[in-house]
C-alpha positions in Angstrom: -4.2 -0.4 -40.7 -5.7 3.0 -39.9 -2.9 4.5 -37.9 0.3 2.5 -37.7 2.9 3.1 -35.0 6.3 2.7 -36.8 9.3 2.2 -34.6 12.8 2.7 -36.1 15.9 1.8 -34.1 19.6 2.2 -35.0 23.0 3.2 -33.9 24.7 6.5 -34.2 24.8 7.6 -37.9 23.1 4.4 -38.9 20.7 6.1 -41.3 17.7 5.8 -38.9 16.7 9.4 -39.1 16.8 9.4 -42.9 14.7 6.2 -43.0 12.2 7.8 -40.5 11.9 10.9 -42.6 11.3 8.8 -45.8 8.7 6.7 -44.0 7.0 9.8 -42.6 6.9 11.3 -46.1 5.3 8.1 -47.4 2.6 8.3 -44.7 2.0 12.0 -45.3 1.7 11.6 -49.1 1.2 15.1 -50.4 0.2 16.4 -47.0 2.2 17.6 -44.1 3.5 15.9 -41.0 4.4 17.1 -37.5 7.8 16.8 -36.0 8.1 16.3 -32.3 11.7 17.4 -31.5 13.2 16.1 -28.3 16.7 17.7 -28.5 17.3 20.6 -26.1 19.5 23.2 -27.8 22.5 24.7 -26.1 25.4 22.3 -26.9 27.2 23.5 -30.1 27.6 20.0 -31.6 23.9 19.1 -30.8 22.8 22.5 -32.2 24.5 21.6 -35.6 22.6 18.2 -35.6 19.3 20.0 -34.9 20.0 22.4 -37.7 20.8 19.6 -40.1 17.6 17.7 -39.2 15.6 20.9 -39.8 17.2 21.4 -43.2 16.4 17.8 -44.2 12.7 18.0 -43.7 10.0 20.0 -45.4 9.7 23.6 -44.1 5.9 23.1 -44.2 6.1 20.5 -41.4 5.4 22.1 -38.0 7.8 21.4 -35.2 6.9 21.1 -31.6 9.7 21.1 -28.9 8.6 18.3 -26.6 10.5 19.0 -23.4 9.5 16.2 -21.1 5.8 16.1 -22.0 5.7 13.8 -25.1 2.0 12.9 -24.5 1.1 16.6 -24.4 3.0 17.3 -27.6 1.3 14.4 -29.4 -2.1 15.8 -28.3 -1.2 19.2 -29.9 -0.8 17.7 -33.4 -3.5 17.5 -36.0 -5.2 14.1 -35.4 -5.1 12.6 -38.9 -1.6 13.9 -39.9 1.5 11.8 -39.4 3.8 12.6 -36.4 7.6 12.0 -36.4 9.1 11.7 -32.9 12.8 12.6 -33.3 14.0 11.0 -31.1 13.0 8.9 -28.1 16.5 8.6 -26.6 16.9 12.3 -26.0 13.4 12.5 -24.5 14.2 9.6 -22.1 17.5 11.4 -21.2 15.6 14.5 -20.3 13.4 12.4 -18.0 16.2 10.3 -16.4 19.0 12.8 -15.9 22.6 11.8 -15.2 22.2 9.6 -12.1 20.9 6.1 -11.8 17.1 6.0 -12.0 14.4 3.5 -11.3 12.9 2.9 -14.7 9.4 2.0 -13.5 8.1 5.5 -12.8 9.2 6.6 -16.3 7.9 3.5 -18.1 4.6 3.5 -16.2 4.2 7.3 -16.2 5.4 9.4 -19.2 6.0 6.5 -21.5 2.7 4.9 -20.8 1.0 8.3 -21.3 2.7 8.8 -24.6 1.6 5.4 -25.8 -2.0 6.2 -24.7 -1.8 9.5 -26.6 -0.6 7.6 -29.7 -3.5 5.1 -29.4 -6.0 8.0 -29.1 -5.1 9.6 -32.5 -6.2 8.3 -35.9 -3.0 9.4 -37.7 0.2 7.5 -37.9 3.2 8.0 -35.6 6.9 7.3 -36.4 9.3 7.0 -33.5 13.1 7.1 -33.9 15.4 5.9 -31.2 19.0 5.0 -30.7 19.8 1.3 -30.0 22.1 1.4 -27.1 22.2 -2.2 -25.9 24.5 -3.6 -28.5 27.7 -1.9 -27.4 30.0 -2.1 -24.4 28.6 -1.8 -20.8 29.3 1.7 -19.6 31.5 2.3 -16.6 29.3 5.0 -15.0 26.3 3.7 -13.1 24.1 6.5 -14.4 24.9 5.5 -18.0 24.2 1.8 -17.3 20.9 2.8 -15.7 20.0 4.9 -18.8 21.0 2.1 -21.2 18.7 -0.3 -19.2 15.8 2.2 -19.2 16.2 2.7 -22.9 16.1 -1.1 -23.6 13.0 -1.5 -21.4 11.3 1.4 -23.2 12.2 -0.1 -26.5 10.6 -3.4 -25.6 7.4 -1.7 -24.6 7.2 0.4 -27.8 8.1 -2.5 -30.0 5.4 -4.7 -28.4 3.0 -1.8 -29.1 4.2 -1.0 -32.6 2.7 -2.2 -35.9 6.1 -1.9 -37.7 9.6 -2.2 -36.2 12.8 -1.8 -38.2 16.5 -1.8 -37.2 18.6 0.4 -39.4 22.2 -0.7 -39.8 24.7 0.9 -42.3 21.8 2.7 -43.9 19.9 -0.5 -44.5 16.5 -1.1 -42.8 16.0 -4.6 -41.4 12.3 -5.4 -40.8 11.7 -6.9 -37.4 7.9 -6.6 -37.2 5.6 -7.5 -38.7 
């Protein structure tokens, strides 16, 4: 497998980011990896999470703030070096906003472009995302729409991925292969 796409899912504080970091380190060996950060600073609680994630990874790993252009960020990395996308859920949130959204333009536009960019590179990619579909159905229509978008995006990525794991209570459960 020349360039695996590794997809790691899990709930809040499930250990998915730690697992993704460990898997990316495995893929990087003694080399470096790229981190594609999707969080947008500005909220004090989220800023603390961003700082913690930065402390947890090697300082030698370059970080690119993705914004809404994940495909463009992937294209800016060194082709053979591993890429860690941390995380998909915040990127989808930036694309979708707070109101109900038709998922097809996002799935067929930016998500399809990101998957094409992943296919075009020889190096491995690790994507981390929050599994949102296991909990209660949200009351707000925008939140239900986002949950549905995320589930559909997860299906597309999982179908495309070489490896898929669900992390629960710090334990990775292999789903694929």
